[in-house]
Residue, then its C-alpha position, 0 to 999 in steps of 0.5 A: x258826435x253823440x247823435x251824428x256818428x258820421x261827424x265824429x271822425x277817426x275817434x269812432x273807428x278802430x285804430x292802433x294806439x298812438x303815443x306822443x311825447x309832447x302834450x296834446x294842448x301845447x299851443x294852449x299853454x304857450x299863450x297863457x302867462x301865469x306868474x312864477x313861484x317867486x311872484x307871490x308874497x306870503x306873510x310871515x307866520x313866524x314871530x311873537x306877534x302872530x297868535x297861535x303860531x310857533x315863534x323862534x325860541x326866546x330865552x330869558x335869564x333869571x336868578x337861581x330858584x331855591x326850590x328844588x336846588x341844593x340850597x333848599x331848606x328841606x325842613x320846610x317841606x312836608x314829608x311822607x308822614x304829613x299826608x293822611x291815607x285816604x279812605x278807599x271807600x270814598x272813591x271805590x266801592x266799599x269792601x265787606x268789613x269783618x273782624x278777627x276777634x275770637x267768639x267769647x261764647x257759642x250762640x245758643x237758644x236761651x228760651x225755656x224748653x222742657x227737658x227730657x225728664x218732663x216727658x213720661x214714656x210709659x204713660x199712654x197718649x189719650x185719644x183726641x176728644x171731640x166736643x159738640x157745642x158752641x164756641x164761646x169766644x170774645x171774637x166770635x159774634x154771638x147769636x141771639x136765641x129766643 
């Protein structure tokens, strides 16, 4: 029908929609023999022998345990004071540390400085002196002269 539209029949021509209740390929299904749902045998997925599958509940009865019961000797169990407080600086960032003690003395400058009486206000200042000559220092290279 792709290259020969004249052979396509009524599918290529416009027509009114058709409705049917029965399937179109009813005859093809009647010839097939498929097994019914009861013919399959599925292995059991329940039981204690199948690994990873849930089994039916099983029960075992044991004697009473002394742990957590009314008859437990509580003097043998540790109390709240038996555990030490863990330093939080181990598993968290450490907080800034400070002390709440009072200061015994104020901070001060202990260097020796001249006092107010060491200065004479009435004495005039000398002008800065100038000198012309060679510096005599151990760190300056000496120039040999003839």
